[in-house]
N, C-alpha and C positions, 0 to 999 in steps of 0.2 A: 503494500499499500504506500503511495506516496506521502511524504514526510508532511506536507501542507494538509493533506485529507486528515492525516493523524490528528493535527494541531486543531483542526475545525472541530472535531468528532470530540476530542478533549473539550474544547471551549464551549460547544453546545451542551454537552452532559454537564458541565460547570453551570452554565446559565440556567438549567434545569433544575439543577438540585439547590442553586440560591434562590430560585423564584419558590420552590416549594418550601424552603426554609423560611423564606419573607412570609409566605402564607400562614404557616404554622405559627410563626413568632406574632402575627397580627390577631389570630384567632386566641391565642393564649394570654396574650399581655394587652392586646388591644391598642397596640402603638403601629402607627404606619412607617415612623423611620426606625431604623435598626442597624446595628453593626453588620447585618447580612448585607443590606442596600449599600452601604460604605463599601464593602468588599467587592460588591458587584460592580460598583462604580470603577473602583481599581482594576479589575479584570478587565472591563470593556477597554479602559486605557492601555493597558498591556496589549491586549488584542490589536488595538489601532496601531501601536508602535511596531508590532509583529508584522503587520500587514505591508509595510513600507520596507522591511528588511529584504536584502537580496540573499536568495536561497541558493545553497550549493547544488550542483549536478548530482542528484542521490544516486545515480547509476553507476558513478565512479567512487563511491565511498569506501574507504579501506577498512578491512578486517585485520591487517597487520599490525597497527597501533592503536591506541585509544586517546580519548581526549580526557583530561582531568578537569574536574569542575568544582569549586567547592567556594562556600559562601564565607565571606570574613565581616566581622562586624566588631569595631573597635580592638581589635587584637594585632596592631602593627608590630608590637614588639617579638612575635612570633612568625608573622608572615614572611620575613626573609628566610628563615630556616625551612618553612614550607616549600617556598617557592626553589630555594636552592634544591632541595630533594626532588620534586618534580620535573624542575626544568633540565636535569641531568640525567634522567631515567631514559634508557634507551627505547623503550616500547612506547614512550608518550610522544603524541603528534603535535598537540597543543595544550596551553594551560589557560583555563579560563577562570577567573577571579571574580566572583559576584560580589560586589562592594556593597553591602546590606546597610552601611552606615549612610541613611539618607540625610542627614541631619549635618554631617561633615561636608562642607561646601565642595572640596575638590579632594582627590586622590594624591597623596604626597608624590612628589616627582620622582623620589629615590624609587619608588615602586612602579610608576609607569614608564621610566627608563630604565627598569631591571635589566641586568646582564642575564639573560636566559638564553640557552641553546635552542628552545622550542620558541615558537610563536606564542607570544603572551598577551592576552586580551584583559581589560578591566569592563566590566558590564555595571552600569550604575541604575539600578531599577527606581521605580517612582516610589515603591513602598518597601519596609523592612519587612520580607515575609520569608519564613522557612521554605515556602513554596516556590520561590525563585529558582530554587535548584533544578526545578523541573521542566523550565521552560525551554523550548528546543533553539537555542540560540543559533543563528546562522553561521555562525565561527565553527560550529561542529560539524566535520567533515568524516568523523569515523562512525561505525556502527557501533562500537563500544565507547561507553562513557563512564569513568570512575567518578562519581559522586561522592565525596569524601566530607568529612567535617575539616575546618581549617587547624584544629588542635590534635589531627591524628596523623602519626607518620607510622603506617604499617612496615614492617620489613620488606626490602626488595624482592626477597623470594617468595613472600606471599603473595605479593601484587603479580608477579610473574606466573605464578601457580593459578591463581584468580582468573587471569587472563587468557591463560591456556585451556583451562575447564570452559570458559565462555566460547573461545575458538571451535571448540568439540560441539558445542551445543549452543550456538548463537541465538535462538530462538527462545532461550530461558534467561531468567535474570539470575545472575551469579554475584553473590557476595560473601562477606566474612565479618563477624563480629569483632571488631578490633578493641574493643573496651573489654578488661578482663575483671571478673568479680570472683573472689576465692573466699572459702569458708575455713575457717580452723576449728576443728573439733574440740580441742584441748579449750581453747577459751571461749568457744561459742560464739566467734564474730567473724 
């Protein structure tokens, strides 16, 4: 299915859900102005912006590399280390940083001029939302996209394994839990 069609289906589904939630909110609370309506307006604005983007030729999309996409919000102290890690990883095609700090007027120049061996893009959404990681940005030209938190640096061999597993089954979502929780039976913590 063509990428624009997928975006359109996602958008229509989202608008239907928002409409349903708005109706339920009105019936339950008797209010016509809701947070849901505000989200609906923000979604419409994102759609208008996406309509004007230039989309790549999806027939030539690569399966040999992947795109790294992560959101950052007020973590400039660790951003350099995260960029160094992903910019120098052999299987990475491009790195996309979604700058979710919408109150910060500009992205610091030392990041926009960052020395990255891969193509590096900064996206500035209109709203701070974790859902910004799911927007199909036109800079993505690979089938595989690693969506990861900016405070996560998995081991390189784990990333390679996950990517190779995906290459064997590209119709599936492949991922791993990079946060570890342990239990000590002695201390019961």
